[in-house]
MIDOSE-1310 file (N, C-alpha, C; in nm, 2 decimals, decimal comma, always signed):
residues 214
mtde	+3,20/+2,14/-0,26/+3,24/+2,04/-0,16/+3,37/+1,97/-0,20; +3,47/+1,96/-0,12/+3,59/+1,90/-0,15/+3,58/+1,75/-0,14; +3,68/+1,68/-0,20/+3,68/+1,53/-0,19/+3,68/+1,48/-0,04; +3,75/+1,56/+0,05/+3,76/+1,52/+0,19/+3,62/+1,53/+0,26
tcpa	+3,54/+1,61/+0,21/+3,40/+1,62/+0,28/+3,30/+1,55/+0,21; +3,32/+1,49/+0,09/+3,22/+1,42/+0,02/+3,20/+1,28/+0,08; +3,08/+1,24/+0,12/+3,06/+1,11/+0,18/+3,09/+1,00/+0,08; +3,16/+0,90/+0,12/+3,18/+0,78/+0,04/+3,06/+0,69/+0,04
lpvl	+3,00/+0,66/-0,07/+2,88/+0,59/-0,08/+2,91/+0,44/-0,11; +2,83/+0,35/-0,06/+2,83/+0,21/-0,11/+2,80/+0,20/-0,25; +2,83/+0,09/-0,32/+2,80/+0,08/-0,46/+2,70/-0,03/-0,49; +2,60/+0,00/-0,57/+2,50/-0,09/-0,60/+2,56/-0,21/-0,68
gesa	+2,52/-0,33/-0,64/+2,57/-0,45/-0,71/+2,69/-0,51/-0,65; +2,75/-0,44/-0,55/+2,87/-0,49/-0,48/+2,84/-0,52/-0,34; +2,93/-0,59/-0,27/+2,90/-0,63/-0,13/+2,88/-0,50/-0,05; +2,78/-0,51/+0,04/+2,76/-0,40/+0,13/+2,87/-0,40/+0,24
pefd	+2,91/-0,28/+0,29/+3,02/-0,28/+0,38/+2,98/-0,36/+0,51; +3,08/-0,44/+0,55/+3,06/-0,53/+0,67/+3,06/-0,43/+0,79; +2,98/-0,48/+0,89/+2,98/-0,40/+1,02/+2,96/-0,50/+1,13; +3,02/-0,46/+1,25/+3,00/-0,54/+1,37/+2,96/-0,43/+1,48
aett	+2,84/-0,44/+1,52/+2,78/-0,33/+1,60/+2,71/-0,38/+1,73; +2,70/-0,28/+1,82/+2,62/-0,30/+1,94/+2,48/-0,25/+1,91; +2,38/-0,32/+1,95/+2,24/-0,28/+1,93/+2,16/-0,29/+2,06; +2,04/-0,25/+2,05/+1,94/-0,26/+2,16/+1,91/-0,41/+2,19
qgpi	+1,94/-0,50/+2,09/+1,91/-0,64/+2,11/+2,04/-0,72/+2,11; +2,16/-0,66/+2,14/+2,28/-0,73/+2,15/+2,37/-0,71/+2,02; +2,49/-0,77/+2,02/+2,58/-0,75/+1,91/+2,52/-0,81/+1,78; +2,55/-0,74/+1,67/+2,50/-0,79/+1,54/+2,61/-0,76/+1,43
tlsg	+2,62/-0,85/+1,34/+2,71/-0,83/+1,22/+2,63/-0,85/+1,09; +2,68/-0,79/+0,99/+2,61/-0,81/+0,86/+2,63/-0,95/+0,81; +2,75/-1,00/+0,82/+2,78/-1,13/+0,77/+2,70/-1,24/+0,84; +2,66/-1,21/+0,97/+2,58/-1,30/+1,04/+2,43/-1,31/+0,99
lkgr	+2,40/-1,21/+0,91/+2,26/-1,20/+0,85/+2,25/-1,26/+0,71; +2,36/-1,32/+0,66/+2,35/-1,38/+0,53/+2,24/-1,48/+0,53; +2,17/-1,49/+0,41/+2,05/-1,58/+0,40/+1,92/-1,50/+0,43; +1,93/-1,38/+0,48/+1,82/-1,29/+0,50/+1,84/-1,16/+0,42
wvvm	+1,74/-1,10/+0,38/+1,75/-0,96/+0,33/+1,76/-0,87/+0,45; +1,82/-0,75/+0,43/+1,84/-0,65/+0,53/+1,79/-0,52/+0,48; +1,70/-0,45/+0,56/+1,67/-0,31/+0,54/+1,72/-0,24/+0,66; +1,83/-0,16/+0,63/+1,89/-0,08/+0,74/+1,86/+0,07/+0,71
fshp	+1,81/+0,14/+0,81/+1,78/+0,28/+0,80/+1,85/+0,36/+0,91; +1,88/+0,48/+0,88/+1,94/+0,57/+0,97/+1,85/+0,68/+1,01; +1,86/+0,73/+1,13/+1,78/+0,84/+1,17/+1,88/+0,94/+1,25; +1,85/+1,07/+1,24/+1,94/+1,17/+1,29/+1,96/+1,16/+1,44
adft	+1,86/+1,14/+1,52/+1,87/+1,14/+1,67/+1,75/+1,09/+1,74; +1,78/+1,03/+1,85/+1,67/+0,98/+1,94/+1,59/+1,10/+2,00; +1,47/+1,08/+2,05/+1,39/+1,18/+2,11/+1,37/+1,30/+2,03; +1,35/+1,28/+1,90/+1,32/+1,40/+1,81/+1,19/+1,37/+1,73
pvct	+1,11/+1,47/+1,70/+0,98/+1,45/+1,65/+0,96/+1,37/+1,52; +1,04/+1,40/+1,41/+1,02/+1,33/+1,29/+1,06/+1,18/+1,30; +1,18/+1,16/+1,38/+1,23/+1,03/+1,40/+1,13/+0,94/+1,48; +1,06/+1,00/+1,57/+0,96/+0,93/+1,65/+0,85/+0,88/+1,56
tefl	+0,80/+0,97/+1,47/+0,69/+0,93/+1,38/+0,74/+0,81/+1,29; +0,87/+0,82/+1,25/+0,92/+0,72/+1,16/+0,94/+0,58/+1,23; +0,98/+0,59/+1,36/+0,99/+0,46/+1,44/+0,85/+0,39/+1,45; +0,75/+0,48/+1,48/+0,61/+0,42/+1,48/+0,58/+0,36/+1,35
afas	+0,61/+0,42/+1,24/+0,58/+0,37/+1,11/+0,66/+0,25/+1,07; +0,79/+0,25/+1,10/+0,87/+0,13/+1,08/+0,82/+0,01/+1,16; +0,78/+0,03/+1,28/+0,72/-0,07/+1,36/+0,60/-0,14/+1,30; +0,52/-0,05/+1,23/+0,39/-0,10/+1,17/+0,42/-0,18/+1,05
iyde	+0,53/-0,18/+0,99/+0,56/-0,27/+0,87/+0,66/-0,38/+0,91; +0,70/-0,39/+1,03/+0,80/-0,49/+1,07/+0,75/-0,63/+1,04; +0,63/-0,67/+1,08/+0,58/-0,80/+1,05/+0,58/-0,84/+0,91; +0,53/-0,74/+0,82/+0,53/-0,77/+0,68/+0,67/-0,78/+0,62
lral	+0,76/-0,70/+0,67/+0,90/-0,72/+0,62/+0,96/-0,86/+0,67; +0,93/-0,90/+0,79/+0,98/-1,03/+0,84/+0,92/-1,14/+0,76; +0,80/-1,13/+0,71/+0,73/-1,23/+0,63/+0,80/-1,24/+0,49; +0,87/-1,13/+0,45/+0,95/-1,13/+0,33/+1,09/-1,17/+0,35
nvql	+1,13/-1,23/+0,46/+1,26/-1,27/+0,50/+1,35/-1,15/+0,51; +1,30/-1,04/+0,57/+1,38/-0,92/+0,58/+1,41/-0,89/+0,73; +1,53/-0,86/+0,76/+1,57/-0,81/+0,90/+1,57/-0,66/+0,89; +1,49/-0,59/+0,97/+1,49/-0,44/+0,98/+1,58/-0,40/+1,08
igls	+1,67/-0,30/+1,06/+1,77/-0,25/+1,15/+1,76/-0,10/+1,15; +1,76/-0,04/+1,27/+1,77/+0,11/+1,28/+1,92/+0,15/+1,31; +1,95/+0,27/+1,30/+2,09/+0,32/+1,33/+2,08/+0,47/+1,36; +2,16/+0,51/+1,46/+2,19/+0,65/+1,48/+2,32/+0,66/+1,55
vdsv	+2,37/+0,78/+1,57/+2,50/+0,80/+1,64/+2,48/+0,81/+1,79; +2,36/+0,78/+1,84/+2,33/+0,78/+1,98/+2,38/+0,65/+2,05; +2,38/+0,65/+2,18/+2,43/+0,53/+2,26/+2,31/+0,43/+2,27; +2,35/+0,31/+2,31/+2,25/+0,21/+2,34/+2,16/+0,25/+2,45
sshl	+2,21/+0,32/+2,55/+2,13/+0,37/+2,66/+2,03/+0,46/+2,62; +2,07/+0,55/+2,53/+1,97/+0,65/+2,47/+1,86/+0,58/+2,39; +1,91/+0,49/+2,31/+1,81/+0,41/+2,23/+1,71/+0,34/+2,32; +1,76/+0,28/+2,42/+1,67/+0,21/+2,52/+1,57/+0,30/+2,59
awih	+1,62/+0,41/+2,63/+1,53/+0,51/+2,70/+1,43/+0,56/+2,60; +1,46/+0,58/+2,48/+1,37/+0,63/+2,38/+1,26/+0,53/+2,35; +1,30/+0,40/+2,32/+1,20/+0,31/+2,28/+1,11/+0,27/+2,40; +1,17/+0,28/+2,52/+1,08/+0,27/+2,64/+0,98/+0,38/+2,65
aire	+1,02/+0,51/+2,62/+0,93/+0,62/+2,62/+0,82/+0,60/+2,51; +0,86/+0,55/+2,39/+0,77/+0,53/+2,29/+0,66/+0,43/+2,33; +0,70/+0,33/+2,40/+0,60/+0,23/+2,44/+0,52/+0,28/+2,55; +0,58/+0,36/+2,64/+0,50/+0,41/+2,76/+0,40/+0,52/+2,71
kmgv	+0,45/+0,61/+2,63/+0,36/+0,72/+2,59/+0,27/+0,69/+2,47; +0,31/+0,60/+2,38/+0,24/+0,58/+2,26/+0,19/+0,45/+2,24; +0,23/+0,35/+2,33/+0,17/+0,22/+2,33/+0,22/+0,13/+2,21; +0,34/+0,17/+2,16/+0,40/+0,09/+2,05/+0,53/+0,03/+2,09
ripf	+0,55/-0,10/+2,07/+0,68/-0,17/+2,10/+0,76/-0,16/+1,97; +0,89/-0,12/+1,99/+0,98/-0,12/+1,88/+1,05/-0,26/+1,87; +1,02/-0,34/+1,77/+1,06/-0,48/+1,77/+1,20/-0,51/+1,71; +1,25/-0,41/+1,64/+1,38/-0,43/+1,56/+1,50/-0,37/+1,64
piia	+1,62/-0,43/+1,61/+1,74/-0,38/+1,68/+1,78/-0,24/+1,63; +1,84/-0,16/+1,72/+1,88/-0,02/+1,68/+2,03/-0,02/+1,71; +2,11/+0,01/+1,61/+2,26/+0,02/+1,62/+2,30/+0,15/+1,69; +2,39/+0,13/+1,78/+2,45/+0,25/+1,84/+2,59/+0,28/+1,77
dlnm	+2,59/+0,38/+1,69/+2,71/+0,41/+1,61/+2,78/+0,54/+1,67; +2,82/+0,54/+1,79/+2,87/+0,66/+1,86/+2,99/+0,71/+1,79; +3,08/+0,63/+1,73/+3,20/+0,68/+1,67/+3,18/+0,70/+1,52; +3,06/+0,68/+1,47/+3,01/+0,71/+1,33/+3,09/+0,63/+1,23
niar	+3,15/+0,52/+1,27/+3,22/+0,43/+1,18/+3,13/+0,38/+1,07; +3,01/+0,32/+1,11/+2,92/+0,27/+1,01/+2,86/+0,38/+0,93; +2,82/+0,49/+0,99/+2,76/+0,60/+0,92/+2,85/+0,65/+0,81; +2,98/+0,66/+0,84/+3,08/+0,70/+0,74/+3,10/+0,60/+0,63
rygm	+3,10/+0,47/+0,66/+3,12/+0,37/+0,56/+3,00/+0,36/+0,47; +2,89/+0,40/+0,52/+2,76/+0,39/+0,44/+2,73/+0,52/+0,38; +2,81/+0,62/+0,40/+2,78/+0,75/+0,34/+2,66/+0,82/+0,40; +2,64/+0,81/+0,53/+2,53/+0,87/+0,59/+2,55/+1,01/+0,65
ihpg	+2,68/+1,05/+0,65/+2,71/+1,18/+0,70/+2,73/+1,28/+0,59; +2,63/+1,37/+0,57/+2,64/+1,47/+0,47/+2,65/+1,61/+0,53; +2,78/+1,67/+0,53/+2,80/+1,79/+0,59/+2,71/+1,90/+0,56; +2,65/+1,90/+0,44/+2,56/+2,01/+0,40/+2,43/+2,00/+0,48
qsst	+2,41/+1,89/+0,54/+2,29/+1,87/+0,64/+2,34/+1,88/+0,78; +2,44/+1,80/+0,81/+2,49/+1,79/+0,95/+2,62/+1,71/+0,94; +2,72/+1,75/+1,02/+2,85/+1,68/+1,03/+2,85/+1,59/+1,16; +2,75/+1,59/+1,24/+2,74/+1,52/+1,36/+2,63/+1,42/+1,37
tavr	+2,54/+1,42/+1,27/+2,42/+1,32/+1,27/+2,41/+1,26/+1,13; +2,35/+1,15/+1,13/+2,32/+1,08/+1,00/+2,20/+1,14/+0,93; +2,20/+1,15/+0,80/+2,08/+1,19/+0,73/+1,99/+1,06/+0,73; +1,87/+1,07/+0,67/+1,78/+0,96/+0,67/+1,81/+0,88/+0,55
cvff	+1,87/+0,76/+0,57/+1,91/+0,67/+0,46/+1,83/+0,54/+0,48; +1,81/+0,47/+0,37/+1,75/+0,34/+0,37/+1,84/+0,25/+0,28; +1,89/+0,14/+0,32/+1,98/+0,06/+0,24/+1,91/-0,08/+0,23; +1,90/-0,13/+0,11/+1,84/-0,26/+0,08/+1,95/-0,36/+0,04
iddk	+1,97/-0,45/+0,13/+2,08/-0,55/+0,11/+2,02/-0,69/+0,09; +2,06/-0,76/-0,01/+2,00/-0,89/-0,03/+2,05/-1,00/+0,05; +2,00/-1,12/+0,03/+2,04/-1,23/+0,12/+2,18/-1,29/+0,09; +2,25/-1,23/+0,00/+2,39/-1,26/-0,02/+2,48/-1,14/+0,02
simr	+2,43/-1,04/+0,09/+2,49/-0,93/+0,14/+2,53/-0,83/+0,03; +2,46/-0,83/-0,08/+2,49/-0,74/-0,19/+2,40/-0,62/-0,18; +2,45/-0,50/-0,20/+2,38/-0,37/-0,19/+2,29/-0,36/-0,31; +2,16/-0,36/-0,30/+2,07/-0,36/-0,41/+2,00/-0,23/-0,44
amiy	+1,98/-0,15/-0,33/+1,92/-0,01/-0,35/+1,95/+0,07/-0,23; +1,94/+0,20/-0,26/+1,97/+0,30/-0,15/+1,87/+0,42/-0,17; +1,82/+0,47/-0,06/+1,74/+0,59/-0,07/+1,79/+0,69/+0,04; +1,81/+0,81/+0,00/+1,85/+0,92/+0,09/+1,75/+1,03/+0,10
yplq	+1,72/+1,07/+0,23/+1,63/+1,17/+0,25/+1,70/+1,28/+0,34; +1,65/+1,41/+0,33/+1,71/+1,51/+0,42/+1,66/+1,49/+0,56; +1,72/+1,57/+0,65/+1,68/+1,56/+0,79/+1,53/+1,59/+0,82; +1,48/+1,68/+0,74/+1,35/+1,74/+0,78/+1,23/+1,66/+0,73
ngrf	+1,25/+1,56/+0,64/+1,14/+1,49/+0,58/+1,14/+1,34/+0,61; +1,03/+1,29/+0,66/+1,01/+1,15/+0,69/+0,99/+1,07/+0,57; +1,01/+0,93/+0,59/+1,00/+0,84/+0,48/+0,86/+0,78/+0,46; +0,84/+0,72/+0,34/+0,71/+0,67/+0,31/+0,72/+0,52/+0,31
mpei	+0,66/+0,46/+0,41/+0,67/+0,31/+0,43/+0,62/+0,23/+0,31; +0,51/+0,27/+0,25/+0,47/+0,18/+0,13/+0,58/+0,17/+0,03; +0,65/+0,27/+0,01/+0,76/+0,26/-0,10/+0,87/+0,17/-0,05; +0,90/+0,17/+0,08/+1,00/+0,07/+0,12/+0,96/-0,07/+0,10
lrlv	+0,83/-0,10/+0,14/+0,78/-0,23/+0,11/+0,77/-0,27/-0,03; +0,73/-0,17/-0,11/+0,72/-0,19/-0,26/+0,85/-0,22/-0,32; +0,96/-0,15/-0,28/+1,09/-0,17/-0,34/+1,14/-0,31/-0,30; +1,12/-0,36/-0,17/+1,16/-0,49/-0,14/+1,10/-0,59/-0,23
kalq	+0,97/-0,58/-0,25/+0,89/-0,68/-0,33/+0,93/-0,67/-0,47; +0,97/-0,55/-0,52/+1,01/-0,54/-0,66/+1,15/-0,61/-0,68; +1,24/-0,59/-0,58/+1,37/-0,65/-0,59/+1,36/-0,80/-0,58; +1,28/-0,85/-0,50/+1,26/-0,99/-0,48/+1,19/-1,06/-0,60
ttdk	+1,10/-0,98/-0,67/+1,03/-1,03/-0,79/+1,13/-1,03/-0,90; +1,21/-0,93/-0,91/+1,32/-0,93/-1,01/+1,41/-1,06/-1,00; +1,45/-1,09/-0,88/+1,54/-1,20/-0,86/+1,47/-1,33/-0,89; +1,34/-1,35/-0,84/+1,27/-1,48/-0,86/+1,24/-1,51/-1,00
hkvs	+1,19/-1,40/-1,08/+1,14/-1,43/-1,21/+1,23/-1,38/-1,32; +1,35/-1,32/-1,29/+1,44/-1,27/-1,39/+1,38/-1,17/-1,48; +1,31/-1,07/-1,43/+1,24/-0,97/-1,50/+1,27/-0,84/-1,44; +1,22/-0,73/-1,50/+1,23/-0,60/-1,45/+1,09/-0,55/-1,41
tpan	+1,08/-0,44/-1,33/+0,95/-0,39/-1,30/+0,94/-0,25/-1,35; +0,83/-0,21/-1,41/+0,81/-0,08/-1,48/+0,78/+0,03/-1,38; +0,77/+0,15/-1,43/+0,74/+0,27/-1,34/+0,61/+0,24/-1,28; +0,59/+0,28/-1,15/+0,48/+0,27/-1,07/+0,43/+0,13/-1,05
wqpg	+0,52/+0,03/-1,06/+0,48/-0,11/-1,04/+0,44/-0,13/-0,90; +0,33/-0,21/-0,89/+0,28/-0,26/-0,76/+0,27/-0,41/-0,77; +0,29/-0,48/-0,65/+0,27/-0,63/-0,65/+0,14/-0,67/-0,72; +0,15/-0,76/-0,81/+0,03/-0,80/-0,89/+0,03/-0,74/-1,03
dkvv	+0,10/-0,63/-1,05/+0,10/-0,57/-1,18/+0,19/-0,65/-1,28; +0,17/-0,63/-1,40/+0,26/-0,70/-1,50/+0,40/-0,65/-1,49; +0,50/-0,74/-1,52/+0,64/-0,70/-1,52/+0,69/-0,69/-1,66; +0,81/-0,64/-1,67/+0,88/-0,62/-1,80/+0,97/-0,73/-1,83
vppp	+0,95/-0,79/-1,95/+1,03/-0,90/-2,00/+1,16/-0,84/-2,05; +1,28/-0,91/-2,02/+1,40/-0,86/-2,07/+1,40/-0,84/-2,22; +1,46/-0,74/-2,28/+1,46/-0,72/-2,42/+1,54/-0,82/-2,49; +1,50/-0,85/-2,62/+1,58/-0,95/-2,70/+1,72/-0,90/-2,73
ktaa	+1,81/-1,00/-2,76/+1,95/-0,96/-2,78/+1,99/-0,99/-2,93; +1,90/-1,05/-3,00/+1,93/-1,08/-3,14/+1,81/-1,06/-3,23; +1,82/-1,05/-3,36/+1,71/-1,04/-3,45/+1,61/-1,16/-3,44; +1,67/-1,28/-3,43/+1,59/-1,40/-3,41/+1,50/-1,39/-3,29
emek	+1,56/-1,35/-3,17/+1,48/-1,33/-3,05/+1,38/-1,23/-3,06; +1,41/-1,12/-3,14/+1,31/-1,02/-3,16/+1,19/-1,07/-3,23; +1,21/-1,15/-3,34/+1,10/-1,20/-3,41/+1,02/-1,30/-3,32; +1,09/-1,38/-3,25/+1,02/-1,49/-3,17/+0,94/-1,42/-3,06
rlte	+0,99/-1,31/-3,01/+0,93/-1,24/-2,90/+0,78/-1,21/-2,93; +0,75/-1,17/-3,05/+0,62/-1,13/-3,09/+0,52/-1,24/-3,10; +0,57/-1,37/-3,08/+0,48/-1,48/-3,09/+0,47/-1,56/-2,96; +0,53/-1,50/-2,85/+0,54/-1,58/-2,73/+0,43/-1,55/-2,63
gyec	+0,32/-1,47/-2,67/+0,21/-1,45/-2,59/+0,22/-1,33/-2,49; +0,33/-1,25/-2,50/+0,34/-1,14/-2,42/+0,26/-1,02/-2,46; +0,23/-0,93/-2,38/+0,17/-0,81/-2,41/+0,28/-0,71/-2,46; +0,29/-0,69/-2,59/+0,40/-0,61/-2,64/+0,36/-0,48/-2,70
kdwy	+0,42/-0,37/-2,65/+0,39/-0,24/-2,71/+0,48/-0,21/-2,83; +0,60/-0,27/-2,83/+0,69/-0,27/-2,94/+0,79/-0,39/-2,92; +0,88/-0,41/-3,01/+0,96/-0,53/-3,01/+1,05/-0,54/-2,88; +1,08/-0,42/-2,83/+1,17/-0,41/-2,71/+1,10/-0,40/-2,58
lcfk	+0,96/-0,38/-2,58/+0,89/-0,35/-2,46/+0,77/-0,44/-2,45; +0,79/-0,55/-2,37/+0,68/-0,65/-2,36/+0,66/-0,67/-2,21; +0,54/-0,71/-2,18/+0,49/-0,73/-2,04/+0,44/-0,87/-2,02; +0,44/-0,92/-1,90/+0,38/-1,05/-1,87/+0,34/-1,05/-1,72
nv	+0,25/-1,14/-1,69/+0,21/-1,16/-1,55/+0,31/-1,26/-1,49; +0,33/-1,25/-1,36/+0,41/-1,35/-1,29/+0,33/-1,41/-1,17
């Protein structure tokens, strides 16, 4: 793949690309959401099978995300009219209301800025991406999926909670961490800190690997 066809990806720890978009709930900007976390996900197309199952699933976690101060946003390269027709059909046929805004990115400006267009999958639709943007508009995590495979909602919730736990308690989370599990204490930076660490009441496997409850 040449440089011209490689998607430009956002960078973790830096400001997420600003956007000004039309959605099913009116205009929206990223800067206007400062003070809230944002989970923005892309889907390939309206009125498609896997995407429909995902919208039902995202709707099911909407309230829990909102309780975590998270704004959920969908996006595809379809029009607002297409989005509205689709969510109307979902409510009519499946009895589920889609409560979050869906961006209409017809010119693919946002999709390109966020690295959603992967020519190896499709040059005209976005792959399945999830972007985790914190309340200061900093990109904190990204997950990319192929067109054919739907996302796992418990992992999206878990990662939001892990990121917020990291910020609140200045800790890390270990492999397979779930809310309520012990967290990882930052490793010591000096020999004195290393010796002190072993007397501070943490659960230590070694001098550099200690756990605690939060």
